[in-house]
N, C-alpha and C positions, 0 to 999 in steps of 0.2 A: 517775657511775654509768651515764649514758646513752652508752655507747660501742659501737663496732662489734664485735659478737661473733656476727654472723649465722651463720658457718660453725660456730661452737661450738654454737649452738642446733641446727643441722642434725645435729651429732654425736649429740645426745641422742636423736634419732629413730632412729639406727642401733643404739642399745643395747638395744632391746626384747628381743633374743634372746641377750644375753651372760651371763645368769644360769646358773650351772653349765655354763659354756661348754666347759671342758676335757673334761669327761666326754662331752659331746655330740659334740665333734670326734673323740675316740677311737672312739666308737661308729660314727660315719659312716665313718671310715677303715677300720674292720674290715669293715663292710658292703660297701664299695667293691670289696674283693678278689674277692667272689663275684658281684657284680652284672653284669647284661648289658643290652644294648640301651637302651631308654628309662629303665629303672630306674637305670642308671649315670649318665645325664644328670641325673636328679633328685637323686642323691646329690652329684654335683659341684656342682650349684646350691645345695644346702643347705650344703655345706662353704664355698663362696664367701661365703654370707651370714654364717655363723658367724665366718669369719676377717676379714670386712670391717672390724671395729672394732679388732681387736688386731694383725693382720698384713696390712696393705693390699697389699703386694707379692705375697705368697703368694695372697691373695684374688683379685687380678687374673689371676694365672696359672691358678688353678683355674677362674675364670669363663670364661676363653678356652677351656680344655679342654672345658667344658660346651657352649660355643657351637659349637665345631668339630664335636663329636660329634653334637649335635642337628641341625646342618645336613647332615651326611653321612647321617643316618638320616631326614631330612625329618620331624623331630619338632617341629612348629610351637610347641606350648605350651612345650616345654623351651627352644627357641631364644628365645622372647619372655622367659621368666624369666631366662635367662642374660644377655640384653641389659640387662634391668632391673637385675640385681645388679651388673654391671660399671659401669653408670651410678651406682649407689649408692657404689661404691668411689671413682670419680672425684669424686663430689660431696663425699665425706668428705675428700678431699685438696684440695678447693677448686678443682678443674679443671672449672668449670661448662660450658664449651663441649663437652668430651668427654662429660660427664654428660648434657647435653640431647640430644646427637646419638644416644646409645644409648637414651635414654628414648623419643624419637620413633620410632625403629625398632621398639622393643618395643611401643609403643602401636599402631602400624599392624598388627602381627600379632595382638595381642589383640582389636582391633576386627574383623578378618576372622574370628576365631574366635568372636566375640560373647561373650567371656569377661569378664563384668562385674567380678568381683573383681580380675582382672588390670588391667583398665582403670582401676579406682578407685585401685589402688596406684600406677600410673605417673602418673596425673593429680595425685595428692597430692604426689609427689616433684617433678614439674615446677612445681607451685605454690610449693614451698619455694625452688626456684631463683629464681623471679621475686621472691619476697618478700625473699630475701637480697640481690638486686640493687637493691632499693628500688622495684620495680614492683608496688605493692600492689594496684592495680586489676586487673592481669592475674592476680596470685596469687589474688585473691578469686574470680574467675571459675572457676578450676580447683577451689578448695576447695568452692564451692557445687555443682559437678557431682559431686564425690566424695560430698558429704553426701547428695545425692538417691539415689545408687546404694546407699550403705550403709544408708540408712533403708528403701529398697525391699527389700533383701536381709536386713534385720535383722542386720547385721554389727556387733556391739557393739565389737569390737576396732578396726575401721576407723573407726566413728563416734567413739570416744573420741579417736582420732588427729586426725581432721579438726576436731572441736570445739576441740581444743587449738590447731590451726593457725589457725582462725578467730579465736580469742582473741588470737593474736599480731598479727593484722592490726589489730584494734581497739586493742591496746596501742600499736602504732606510731602510731596516729592520736590518741593521748591520751584515748581513750574508756575510762577505767579501769573504770568500772562494768560496761560491756559485756564487757570483757576478763575481769574477775573472774567474771562469770556463766558464760562459756564454759569457763574453766579449772576452775571448781567442778563443772560438769556432767561434764567429762572425768574429773576426779578421782573422782567418785562411781561412774562406770562402771568405772574401773580398780580401785577397791577391790572392786567386785562380782566382777571377773574375777581378783582377786589378782595383778594385773600390777604387780609391785614396781618395774620399770623405768619404767613409765608413771606410777606414783605419785610417784617421785622427780622426774620431769619436771614434773608439775603442781605439786609443792611449790616447785620453783625458779621457775616462772612466777608463782605466787601471791606469792612473795617479791619478784619484780620489781614487781608492782602495789603491794604494801605499801610498798616503798621509794619509788616514785613519789608515794605519798600521805603521805610523811614519817613512816611508821610503822616506825622503825628496828628496834626490838626485835622486832616481829612478822616483819619481813623476815628478820632473822638466824635466828629460830626455824625458819622454812620452809627456809632454805638448809642449816642444820645437820641437819634431818630428812632432806633429800635426800642430804647427804654420808654420813650413817650408813648408809642403804640401799646406796649405791654402794660403800662400803668393805666391807660384808658380801658383796657380789657380786664384789669384786675388779675392778671396772670402772674401769680407770685413766683412760680417756678422759673419762668423765663426771666422775670425781673432779677432774681437771684443770680442767674448766670451772667446777664449783661452787666450788673453791678460789679461782679467779679472781674469782668473783662475791662471795664473802665478803670478799676483799681490797678490792674496789671499795667495798663498804659501809663498811669501816673507813677507807679512804682519804678518802671523802667526809665522814666524821665526824671527820677529823683525828687518828685513832688510827693514825699512820703506821707504828709498829713492828709492830703486829699486822697491818696491811695488808701490810707487807714479808714477814713470815713466811709468810702464806698464798699470796701471789703467787709467791714463790720455789718453794714446794712445787708449785704448779700448773705453773710454767714447766718444772720438771724433768720432770714427768709428760708434758707436751705434747711435749717433745723425744723422750722415749722412745717415744711412739706415732706419731711422725713426722707430726703434724698441723700444717700451716702456718697454718691458721686459728687454732688455739689458741695457737701461738707468737706470731702477730700480736697477738692480744688481750692476752695476758699480758705481752708485752714492752711494749705500750703502757701497761699498768697500772704496770709497774715503772719505766718512764720517768717517769711522773707522780709516783710515790711518791718516787723518788730526787731528783727536782727539788724536792719539798717538803722533803726532808731536807737539801737543799743539797749533795748529792753529785753534782756536775754531770758528772764523768767517767763515773760509772755511768749517769746519765741519758742521756748521749750514746751509750754502748754499747748500751743497750736501745732507744734511738731508731733506731739503725742496724738492729738486728734487726727492729724494727717496719716500717721502710721496705721492706726486702727481702721480708719475708713478705707485706706488703700488695700489692706489685707482682705477686706470684705469684697472690694470691687475687682481687684486684679490679684488673684492668687494663682500659684503654679498648678494647684489641683484643678481649678476652674479651667485653665488653659488646656490641660490634658483632657479633661472631660469634654470640652468643646470639640477637640480633635477626634476623640473616640465616637461622639455622637454623629459627626459628619461622616466619618468612615463607615459606621454601621448603616447609615442611611444609603450611602452609595453602594455598599456591598449588597444590601437587600434588593436594590433595584437591579444590580448586575446579575444576581442569582436568579431573579424572576425572568430576566431575558434569556439566560442560559437554559433554564428549565423549559421555556416555550420552544426554543430552537430544538432542543433534544427531543421533546415530545413530538414535534413535527417530523423529525428524521425517523423516529420509531414508527409513526403511522405510515410514512411513505414506504419504509422497508416492508412492513406487514402487507400493504397493498400489492407490492411488487411480487412477494412470495406467493400470495393468493392467485394473482393473475397468471403467474408462471405455472402453478399447479393446474389451474383450469385449462390452460393451453395444452399441457402434456396429456390431460385426459381426453381432450377433443381430438388430438392427433392419434391417440391409441384407438379411439372409437372409429375414426375415419379409416385407419389401416385395416381394422377388422372387417368393417363393412365392405371395403373394396375386395378384400380376400374372399368374403362370402359371395359377392356377385360374380367374381371371376370363376370360383369353383362351380357355382350353379350353371353358368353358361357352358363350361367344359364338360360337365358330367350330367347331361340331361337324362341319360338312360337309367341312372341310379338315383333318381330324384328323391324318392321316399327315404331310402337308406341314408343318402347324403344329407338330406334335410334334417333327418333326425340327429345324425351325427353333428351336423353344424349347429343345431339348436343346443345340443349338449355342450359343444365347444364354446358357443357364445355365452351360455350360462356360466361356464367356468371362467371365461374371460371377464365377464361382467363382475363376477365375484372377486377376481384378481384386481380389476380396476377399482372396485369399491374399497378393497383392502388397501391398495396403494394410495387411494385418495385419503382414507383414514390415517394412514401412516404419514402422508404429507401434511395433513392438518395437525396431527400430533407433533410432528417436527416443527411446524410453524409456531404452534403454541409454546413449545419448549424454547425455540429461538427467541420469541418475544419475551418470555419470562427471564431468560438469561440476559437479554439486552436490558431489560428493566433493572435487573440486579446490578449489572455493570454500571448503568447510568446512575443509579442511586449511590453506589460505592464511590464512583468517580466524583460525583457531586459532593458527597460528604468529605472526601479527602481534599478536594480542591477548596471547598469552603473553609475547612479547618486551617489549611496552610495559609491561604490568603488572609484569613482573619488574624492569624498569628503574625503575619507580616505587617498588617495595619497597626496592630497593637504595638509591635516593636518599633515601627516608625514613629508612632505617637509618643513613645517614652524617650526617644533620642532628643538631644538639646535642640532648641530653636536656632536655626542658622543665622537669622537676623540679629538675635540677641548676642550670639557668639561674635558675629562680625562687629557689632557695636562695641563690645567689651575688649575684643582682641582683633583689631583691624588687620594685623598681619599674621595670618595663620592659615593652615590647610588641614583637612581631614581626608585621608584616603581610606575609604571604607568599602570592602568588597566581600560580602558573604559568599561562602562556598555554595550553599543552597539558597532557597528563597528567603529563609530566615537565618539568623546568625547567632553564634555563641560569643562573638566579640561585640563590644559596645563601648561607646565613649560617653562621658557624663560631664556636664559643666553647669556652674551656677555662679551668680554674683551675690554675695551676702549683703544684707542691709546693715547700715551702721547701727550698733547697739549702744545704749547709754551706759556709761561707767560711773559707779557711785563710790563714794568714800566708804571706808570700813566702818566709820562711826557716824551716827546721825548728828544733826544739829541740836541745839538746846531744846527745841520743841519736839524732837523725836522724828523729824522728817529726814528723808534720804537727801544727801548732798550730791548733786550732779557735778562730776569732775570733767566730763567731756564725753566724747563718743569714740567707740572702737572703730578703727579704720575699716572701710569697705574692702572685702577680699574676693579674689577670683579663685575658684576651685575647679581644676580640670583633671580628669582621670581617664586612663586607657586600660580597659579590662578585657582579659582573655579567659572565658569560662570553659569548664570541662565540656568537651563535645562540640558538635556543630548541628545545624539544622534545627528541628523542633526541640530536642532535648537541650541543646545549647541555648535556644531562645528562652526556655523556661528558666534556666540559670541566670540569664541576663536580666530577666524581669525581677528575679529575687534580688540581684545585685543593685538594680536601679531603685527598687523600693527601699532597700536598706540604706543606700546613700542619701535618699531623700529624708529618711527618718533621722539619720545621724547628724546631717548638716542642718536641716531646717528645724527639727523638733529638739534634738539634744544640743544643737548649736556648737558642735565640735568643729574647730578649724585648724587644729594641729595635725599634720599629715600622719604622724605615728599614732596618735589617738584615734583617728578615723579608721586606719587599717586594723588596729586592735579591736575596735568596735565592730568592724566588718567581719573579722574572724569569729568573734563570739556570735554575731547575728547569723552567719551562714551555718555554723554548727548547730545552733538552736533551731533554725528553720528546717534543716534536713534531719534533725534528731540523730546526729552522728555519735552522740554519747550512748544511744540506745540501740541503734541498728548498724549494720555493716555498710554504711554509705560512705564513700570516699570522694564524692564530687566536691569541687571547689573552684577556685579561680586565681589566676595571676594578675597582678595589677600594679600600675605605677600612678602616683598621684602628686600633683603640685598644688601649693597654695601661694598665691601672689598677693603681696601688699603693695599696691601701686603708689601709695603715699610714701612709704618708707623705702621703696625700690628694693624689696627683698623677696626672694623666691625660696620656698621650702619644699623639699622632696622626700618622699618615702615610698618604698615599693616592696612587693612580695613576689620574689622570683622574676623580677623584671629589670630592665636597664634604662638609664637615661643618658642621652648623648647631648653634651652642652658645648657650644662654641662661643668663645670670647676672644676678641683680638686675633681671630684666625686660628686659635689653638683649640684642640678637641680634648674634652674631659669625658671619660666613660665612667659613669657612676653605677656600680652594681648594687642592686637592692639586696635585702635580706633573703637568704636561701630558705624561706618558709612561705608556704602557700596560704591563701585564705581558704579555710575549710579543709576537709580531707584529714588524712593521718597527720598528727602533730607530735613530733618527738619531744617538744618542749611546750607544754600547755601554757606556761607562764611567760612565753617569749615576748620581749618588748621590741618593737620595731625602731629602726634608726632613722632619725630625721637629718637630712643634709641641707645646709643653708648656704646660699650664695647671693652676692649682691648683683643688682641690675644697673649699677651706675655706669657700666660700659655696655655698648650694643651686645645683646645676647640672643642666641638662637638655641632652642631646645627641641628635642625629638623624643617621643615615646612610641613604642610599637609592640604589637603582639608577635608571637613567634611564627605566625602563618606566612608572613612575607619571607622570612629567612629560611624556613623549612620547605619552600616550594621547589619541586623538582623541575629541571629544564636544562637549557644550555646544550652545547654540542655533545657532552658526555652524559647527559641525563642525571646530573647530580643536584644536590641542594644548593640554594643560593648562598646560604651561610651568613653568619654575623660579620665575618671579616669583609666579605664583598659588600654587605650593606653599609658597613662603616666607611669604606672607601667611597661609596656612592654619596653618602652624606657630606664627606669632605669636599667633593666636587661641586655639589649643588648649593651648599649652605649660604654662599654670598648672593645667590640669585633671588628675585622676587618670589614670594610664597606661591603665587598662582603658577609660575613657571616650574617651581620645585614639584608641585602636585602633579603636573603633566609629566615630568620626567620620571617620577616615582611610578606612575601608571604605565607609561610606555616601556620602561625598563623591564618590569616584571612580565608584561605581555610578550615582549620580544623573547625573554627567557623561556616562557612557556611555549612559544610558537616553534621552537626547534623540534624536529620530528623524532619520534621514537623508532626503534628497529622495526616496528609493525607499520610505520608510515603515518602515525597519528601524532597530533600535538599533545603536549602534556596537560592532563586534567588538573584542575585546582584541588589541592589536597586538604586545605584548611581555610578557615575564615582569615581575612587579612585586615589589619588596622594599623595605620601609621598616622601620627599626629605631630605636626610641627608648628611652633610659635616663635615669632621674632619680637623681641622687646627693643625698640630703638632707643637711642641716647636721649633724645628730647623728651621731656616730661610734660604731657598736656593734661591739665585738670579738666575733667568732664563734668558738666552741669547735669543734675538729675532731672532737669526740666525737659519735657518733650513737647512736640508740637500740639497745637490745639486748633480746632475748627468747629463749625456748627453743622449739625446734620438734621435731616427732616424725616419724620416717620409718617407713614400713611396707614 
């Protein structure tokens, strides 16, 4: 029952306006013929919204017409609404990067207009994207912002939606009491508003909670109530989702024939509405049902549908692009705030210099005037001569004052120009480094995915500068079909089974640190993605050989005198066979089994740079995980750090003894000890009375494989979400 149907849940939010849809579309198309200017933009936007659920291609075309017309007429609100609606269509299709890109552009315009309902709508939809990608903390931030806006404006429709979405977060976290509370509040508001689409959504969500609490009968009652409302409205998209959910309930209670009936009905509707997310979820259900019925050819057919649909909806490239889009949006806002603050400081400084200059001039004039009066009163007898002399003196003084004033103004202009140059340079440097940091953070593995695949692990990652030349890389490969060498008598491939799922983990130390090191780490990450995902290499020695060839080609090391490269250690784990394979380039692996330490030295050949043996083949070390096993990989930054009472390096010997002491402890405690040990080492004072500065990037990765073998289901949680 707990399976991936995130986009399906998203679809239910798009259905709030599909009741009596055909009549509404006809009415809008009639009104469009006589509409002009901004009114025409508004009608195009309403048509896009109405079509988004039933005809996504036509909805996109209509949304783009609204966007082009709004931009040509400089109609900001219409432009923001068009961008939001186009994002909704892309999100319905499972194209999250395109959806987020349009949402962020829409949000920027609504914020400039101070249009709070529009801001709340877009924030709600962005929250759903992050929830569907499994980033629940980020989604919760957006939902809470929406809730505050809706409560302030007493927007009951929006409040019902965000309460439903908040309930979905608590459902994902297994807090079913809290989830039921929010879903029930949303249902009460929807009944008050007679929002039948919203009522159907809440029934489905309450059905999820009931099933999670083993209340099978109650769960089916809720889902059939939702299905009845959707059939009355002719909402095929929502019907497909609910049919899939009913099928999942029957499948989990071993009523497989009933499950097959509802799943096939849902799959047919999903293909009709061209929803890859629904196709993905229902093909997964059918794969499991046919497997239970021992119809393995059908199970394989729907498993193929599931794999292709999943690649379109949830790909690693999409996840990284989402992260980069959000980072770019936040960086742009931050840079604008910094620029405003610095501009204000520059104006204040210029005003201060000008006031100071004027004050100096006034004081000089007052002193000269007083001197003139004093001299005249003391020397009355030589009035004419003194007056003439004083006039000449005053003229000279005035010329000096004017000259000083001109010099002061020139100095002020020069200071302002230098300040502007400094501000521009600082802004450019700060923007570049911070942007590089965001990019590097975006390419690092998702912590929640690593925690799910490797529950007992830690990563100590400490860049010397803002960005790092060290990085770690992790992925979990998808099971791939294995075919016989010879086809059957009809020429078809014979499926023999599936290759086991594998876990790939690497610790990499690139040449240099800071920005140059970060560039090398980006090259390394890109090459690993290509080698593992595109070329599908899973043998450690083959991966390192491909990395060596890729780095040399990327840096043109056969053509120019470039010697940059990287040291790295890499493990590939087959959890089904309980086998771990390891290969490395100038790196070490520390392995503990039954309290005994094995130090495995990698090949003395780096990735990239000067190669004494261009045809070198890396060595793969294989060991069993049938006993409790703890492994560690690290860059040389930790071991080469200066400190201690004598100001020497930490060294590999001391690092080895540290691992012997901590390896029986829980991984979280090991991580803390690793961090505190090196910090204490660096805190010893130098002869100058300073603590030791960090000399290189640091990376230590530890993983514990326990004795008990737990098979993990690929099914994730599901819930229903609502769009506005």
